[in-house]
N, C-alpha and C positions, 0 to 999 in steps of 0.2 A: 517327510512323512510324520504326520502328527501322533505322539504317543498317548494313550488312554489308559485309565484304570477302571474297573469294574467291580460293583459291589452287588451281592445278592443276599437278600433278607427272607428267608423262607419260615413264615408261620404256618400254625393250623387254620387260619383265616384266609390270609393271604400272602402274595409273594410278591417282593418289592426289587427292583432293579436300577442300578445308576452306573451311568459312564460319566467319569471326570476326564477333564484335562490334567496336564502337567501341573498346574496350578491350584488343582482342586476345584476349578469351576463346574458347575454341571451342564454337561452337554446335551443329555437326555435322561427320562427316568420315566419308569413304567410301574403301574400298581395293578398286580391281576388278582383274582379270587383263586385261593389254592383248590378249592372244590375236594378236597381228600386223593387228590392226584398232584403230588407236588412235584414228581418227575415230568409230568407233562407241563405243569406251570413254568418250571425252570428253563425247559426247552422252549417254549414259548416268548419266554423273556429273552432267551438268546436269537431267535428268528426275529422278533421285532428289534431288537438292537443292530443285526445284520442289515435289515431293511432300512434304517434311519441313517447309520454311519456307514455302512459299506466295508469293504474289505481293505482300501487303502490307508490302514492306521497301523501302528505296532503296538502289540499289547505289553503294556509295562508291568500289570498286575493284575490279580484278580481275588477278592475276598470274599467270604461267606459267614453268616451269621444267622442267627435265630433258631427256633427249635430243630429245623430241617437242615441245618448247616453242614453236618458230615455227610449227609447223602447227596446234597448240592455240590459240595467239595469234589467228591467223586466223579460227578456228572462231567465238572466243567472242568477240571484240573486245577483247583484253588493253590494258591500261592499261601492262604494264610486262613484258619478257621478259627473264629472267636466268638464267644459267648456274646449275647445281646447288650450286657450291661456295657461291657468295655466298649463295644460298637457306639452306641447311644452317647455314650460319655465323650468318646474322642471327636465325635460329631458336634456335638454340643459346644464342646470346648474349643472348637476351630470356627465356628460362628460367633460364638459368644465367648470370648477368652474368661469375661467376669461372670460366666454363669456360677452359681453355687448349688442350685438344686433343679433337677431334672424329674418332672412327673410324666409317666409314659404310661398310657391305657391304649393297649391294642385289642385285637378281636376277641381272645380268650383269657388274656390274662393283663395284670397290672403292677407297675414297677415304680420305686423311687431310686434315685441315684443323687447321692451327697457329692457334691465336689468341692475342694478347696484348692485354689491355685491352679486349677486344670487337670488336678488329679483326683481320681475318683477313691473317697475315704470309707464310705458306707453305701449299703444297698438295702432294698428289700423287694421281694416280690409276692405277690398273691397269685398262685395256680391252682389252688385249690376250688375256688368258687368261681362263677363267672359273673357274679353280680356286678354291675356296672360297666362292664366290657362292651365291647362293639357289637359281639353277637346277640348279647341282651337287649341293646338299643335297636338293632335291626329287628329283632323278633317283636318288640312293643309296638315299633313303627309299622310293621305289616300287619299286626294284629289291630292298631286303629286306622290302618287304611291312610297314613299319612307317609309321604316321601321321606327319606332318612335324612334327605338334605333339610327338610323344611322343619325337623324336629324339634332341633334347639332355637331355631326363631319362634317358633310358638311358644316356648317358655318364657321369651322375653315379652310377649303380649300379656301374660297373666296379671290381672289386677288383684288377685288375692292369693294367699300361698297354701298348699294342702300338704300335711305332713305324709309321707309316703314310707312305709317301712322298707328299707334299703339294705337289711343285714343279709337277704338272702332272694334269690330270683323268683322263688315261688311265693314266697310273702310279699315281695314288691308287687307281682303280678297281681295277687289276690286282693292287694289293698288298693291298688289302681282300679280294678272291677269294682270294688264296694264304694270306693269314692265317685265313681261314674253312676252308679246306680242311685247313690245319695243326690246325684244333680249337679255336682261340681262340674264348672265348663274344661273342656280337654287341656284348654292353656294352663290352668291352675294345677291338673292332675300332672302335666309334662315337666311344671316346672317344680313341682313337689317330688318330682321323680330325680331330675338334676341334682338338686339339693341333697337328696338322699344319696346319690351315686358319691358325692365330695364328701359328704359324713361319713361313709362307709370306709372310702379310701385314706382319709385322715386318721380314722381310728382304728383300721386295719393294718394297712399297707405302711402308711407313715408314722404310726404309733411309736413314740420314743425318738425321731428323728429331728435333728435340728434344721428346720426350713428357713434358708436363708434368700434373700433376692441378690441376684438376679434369677428368677425362676421361669424355667421354660417349660412348656406343656405340649408334648409329643407324642405321636400315634395316631391311629382313625379318630379316636373319640376327641382331639383336639380339634376338628372341625365343628363339634356341636358347640356353638356360641353359647347355649343354654349352661353347659357344664362349666365352659370357660368363664362366665360370669359368675356362678356359683362358688367356683375356686377364688376369684377375687373378692367377693365378699367375705368368705370366711378367713382368708388368710389375711384380708387388708394389704394386699401387696399388688403390684402389676403383674399380670401374667402373660408373657410372651410366646406367641406361637410362630415358631420359625416358618419360613417360607416353604421348606420342603419338609413339613412337619409329618408326612407320610412315610418316608423314606430315608429318616435320618440314620437308622439302623445300618441301612447298605451303604450310606454314605460313608459311616464310620468305617465299615468293612474294606471299602474301596481306598480310604486314606492308609488303613493299616496295611494294605495290600502294597502300596506304594513304598512306605518304609520297610517291609519284609523284604522286597526284591532290591531295592536300593541300586536300581541299575543293571541289576541282573538280568538274564532273561526270564520270562514267565513260563511257567509250568502250563498255563492256559491251553487247552486241545485246540481252541480257534473257532469260528462260527460254524464250521462244517458238522460240529457235533450236534447241531439241530437236526441232521438227517438220521442219526443214529439211533438204534432201538435200545432203550434201557428197561431192565425188568429187575424187579428185587423178590428175593423168596425167603422165607423164614424157616426154620429148623428149631425143634427144642433138644437141646444137649442133655442128655440122661448120664453124662458122667460124673453127677455128684448132686447134691440134694439142692442147690441152687438153682438147677433146669434151666440155665439161660436160653433165653431167646437169641438164637444167631441168624443174623442177616447177611445173606449174599446177594451181592449185587452183580448183574451181568450187563456188557454191552455189545450188543451183536453176538448175543451166547456165549460170550468169552468171561469168565469170573474176574472181576477187576476189584473188589473188595469185600473183606469178611469182617463183621463186627459185631458186638453185643455179649461177648464172652467175658468174664471177670478175670478168669485165670490167663487168658493167653493162648489156650490150646488150640483154638481156630485162628484168631486174629493174628497170633504169634507165627503161625504156619505159612 
């Protein structure tokens, strides 16, 4: 019976999952839209994996990461919960031991991870503004009536460059509309947007960071060849997009799960959890001025987790 390791990365826009074998080879992976329903997305992920690999496997470990990692861990019975910085760094070092810089742009945030000898020594995240993230690009593609898969390719066809303001989503969109009204071709406007995204990333997220090759580009925006080429021009270095760029965080979580269990039995509840009913409820604690939002998670109407308080009054009990 084969031993497998599952990694789950729950973000605000997408939920990613992978199944690895004992040698960290990817058996299968899936990328789903979270659509504001992370519980449903995680359960759908488990159903998909059950259909693909069946029950004739041994679960060696399960790890969760991403902004919804705590909730996902409670649902599946994870062995380890890690932030996305560590998860992405672990996956990057596994596939590319010489990697020194990870550029990651996801649905609603972006980050940079500086690695030296396979160890993350510095990082920065931008979670305040969505300028240049996947959700912003999706919106612009829809507004222009262009499939997001073709968005970056059009940028490569531009014969002239147009300067687009990229520090803010509102200003960027206004600038794009203004340039279109001036008669600039759509290819040039998209190319200008790709350049603006890279400038914004380097001036805000990567400011003060020592960017050294080998450079990996991960996250959903890495699929955009226009942004990829803009990074290459600006940094004057080769930009590598890993084969599994969409799910590198989930891969890192799965690798960490194997290291955590180290041959011991996994706490994973099994594929049957996809048949359970999960519900989360929130109350506001009035015990002090913090007024913490306390999250209660239920499985088949049974309370299984409480978190959100700063003092431990609820979660400690």
